N, C-alpha and C positions, 0 to 999 in steps of 0.2 A: 900189897894189894893184887885184885887182882883186874884183867883186864877190861869186864865189865862195872866190876863197882868205881873203876878211875873213868870210867869213859860217864859214869854216871854222877861219879862228883864235879868232869869237866863238863858237865852238858847243862847242868845245873843251873849255875852263874850266869850264862850264854844264854840258858833260856831263861832270865828271869833277866837281861837286858834287851831283849828280842818286847816281852811284853812290858815294861817299863816304855820302851821305844812307841811300840805301839798304843800304851795307852795316850800317852804324851801327845803322839798325834792323833788318836781319837780326840783329846783334847785341845786339841790347834782346829780342828776339821768342825770345830760347835762352833767359834769365837770372833769373825768376820765381822756379826753388828758387835760386839766385845772392844774388839779391832777398834773399829768405825770411835765408839764411842768416846773410846778411850784417846786418842787422836786426835777426842773432837773436831774430826772430818771425814765428808764425805765423799769421796773422788768420782769420776764420772770422767766417761771418756764420748766422746760424740765427733760430728763434722758440724762447722759452724757456719755448711751455703744450701742447709733445707730448708727456708722459711718455709711456713711461718714458726714449726719447730725451734728451730736454729739458725741463727746471719750474725752478720757484723753489722754495726749504725757509726758510722765513725767511729769507729773503735771501741764500739762496747757492743759486749753478751745480748743480743736482747731475743726474746719469744716462748714459748708455751713453755716447753722443758728449762728456762729458767727460772720459769714464772714458776711451777709446777715445783720443781724441785728444793724452788726457796721456802717456798710452805712445809716439805719434808725434811728438809733443814730442820723449821723449827721445832716440826713434831718429835726428830728424835734427840733432837739439845746439840743440834750438830752444824758447823756453817760448811757449804759447798764447794765444791773444786773442780771445773772445768779440764776439761783436754781436748783442744779443740786437732782430730788429726783426717785425713781422705779417706772417707769412706772405706775401703778396700784395707783398711789399716784397724779399723774397729775394733771388729772383733779376731781378730790378731791379737787386739794391744789389754783385750780383757782376758784371753783365753791365756798370755806372757804374766797375768795379776799387777796389770801398770797401772789397775784402775778396780774403783769396787763393783761396780756399775758401767750399762755405756744406756746412754740417754737416749739417740738416736734419732726416733722409733724408728722401730725395726717391722715391718708387714710380723703377724704371727703365721711361721707358714710350721709344714708337718716336718720339714726335714731338720727346720732350727730345732724343733721342739726337741731332738733328738740329743743335739746336744747341748741346748739350752734351756733356762727357766724364765719365760715370762709373766709383769708382771699381771694386773688384770688392765683391758684396756685401759687404752689415753684416749685414741681417736680411729673413726671410721679410716679404713685405706683402702678402698675399694679405689680401681686404675681408669682412668679415662686419657685421651690426648689434649694438649693445647695442639695452634696454629697462630699461622699468621695471620692477624684482624682482619686483613684485608682478601683472603682468600679465599674463592666463591668460589672451587673448585673441592675443598673440603666441607664436609655440610655434615657426615656422619662419622662413625668411625674405621668403617666398610671404606668409605672410600681414600681410604691411602694404601691400596692392594699399588704392587706394582712404584708405589717410590719408594725415599728414604726417608723411614724413623729415626727417631734418638731414644735414650733411656743413660740410667746412668749404671755404670759398670756397678756388677758384685749388689743388684738389689733385683729385690725381691718384685718390683713392681717392672722392669729389665724384665722379668722371664716371665711375667704377665703379653708383655711387650711382643717379644719372642712368640711364644703358644699365641697368641690371637692372631698375630700377621699369617700364621705359617696355616688358618684353617682361610684366607683368604683367598683368590681367584687372581694368579700372575704376580712373581715373586717379589714382594719390599725385601729392602734390605735397611737394616737394623743397625747402628752404627749405637758403639759400646764411649761412653764416656766418663772420664775422670769423678765430675761432677755432673749439677745439671745445670751449673748457669753455663759450661761451655757450651748443651746442647742448647740452651737459650739462645745460646751468640748467633751457632749453624741457626738454626730454626729463625729467626729475625735477618740473620743473609740470605735467607734463601735454599742454602745447602742441605736441609732437609724440608720436610713440608711436617713435621711433627713430631713432640715432643711426650712420652708415655710418665706421665708420675699420678700418683694419688691423687684422689678430688682436693684435700683441704690446701697440697701443694698448686696446686693447680689452680683453683680461687683465688691465693692472695698474691701467684704472679698475674694474674688475667687484673685483679683489681687496681694494684698497685702498677701496671702499662700496660692500661684498657686497648691506646692505639697503637699497640705494637703485637699486644695477642691476644684469641680469642679463644672461650670455652669450648669443644667437641663435643656436643651431650648427647649419647646419653653414654655412662662411663660404659666399659665393654669387660672389665673387669670380674671373677668373678667375688659377693661380700667379703672384704676384709678386716682387720684391724690392726692398729700399730701397739706394742706396748712397747715398753723398756726393758733389758736385757741382761740376767746376769748369768753363774754360770750355775747348773746343774749340779750339788754336788754339797755336802752339807754342811760343807762350811760356811757357803753361802744362806743354807735356809734360812735363820733366822733375820742376817735383814733384809731377803727380800718376805717374808714375814709381814716385818716392820713396814716396809714402802708400800707393800700390797695396803695394810691394814691402815695408810695415812690416805689412799689413792680413797682407796672405801667413805673414809672420816670425810675429804672432802666433795666427793660425789655425795652425801649426805646431807652438813653443813654448809653447801653452793659455791665454796671457794669454785672446785672447777666448774661449778658453773657458768660463773663470771669469769675465766681464764678464757676457757673457750670462746665466750659469745665476745671477749679483747681481740681474738687472736683469727677465730675463724668466720666474725660476722654473728652467728648464733652457736648453740646450746648444738652439745649431738647426745642421746640414748645412743648407751653402753652398756652391753653387757655384765656384772658385777661380778661377778666369776672370774679368774681364767678362765683361757680356752685352750681347751684339753682338744677336740676334734676339730680344727682348723679346716675352712676349704679346699686349700691350698700345699 
C-alpha cells in the first residue's frame, strides 16, 4: 500500500466520524423546543425585584411576567419554572444555558440584538425619574443637574440616565445599585434626589407608595420597548418562534390586554413584530 492510498483509507473513517458529529450537532442545534416539550418544562431566568414585572409578595412570586408565562406555558403545553437572580447575573446565566429564556424583561437595544434574540415587545420601556414625594426642587427631569441620582447596575435604564445627565449643565453624580429597591431606599433617605427607571416600573412604585415617591414628568429617554430574551442561535430559533406566536396570539385574543390592565392599570399599544432597529 502506498502512502497516498494509506492516507486516503485512514482519512475516510475520520471524515465520516466528523460528518457524523457535525450532523449530530446540527440536529441538537434545532431542538431546544423539542427538549422543552420533552421535559414538559420551560425554564426561565429573571430578577424578582422588578415590579410590576417580577416581584415577591409574602414569599409568592408575582407580576406581569408570571401571568404572561403562565399563558405561554399553556400554549406550549408545558409547565414553567423561574430562577431568581441579581440582574447582572441573569444574562450570563442564559449564555451558560442555565435556563431556556430570560423574562426580565430587558430593554431592546442595538447592542443586545448583536448577541441575543428578543421576543415581540411586551411593554413600553421609556425611561423617566421618580423623586421623593415632597421634594419641590425637582419638577422636571433637567432639575437633577448637579445632583446625585441612581439607577440599576448593568441595565439599559442606567445607561440612558448616564447619557441624559451628561447633557445637563453642572455635573450630576450617577450611583449604581445592585437592584432598584436599594436605589429607592437611598432616594427615600435623601441620599440621592431621583432614580431613573422605565415608566411602567415608576408608575407601579408611585401607585404603591404615593406618600414617599412621585413621578417626574415627562420621561426623558427615547421611546423604547421591553422584550423577553433568548439566545440568537439555531438551537433557540424554534422555541423563540413558538413564544412569539404565543405572545401574538395573546395580543389578538385579549389575554394580553387583561394582564396589562391588571399590572399597569391600562393597556399599551405595542408593535406586533420583533424590533429589528431599536432607537438605542
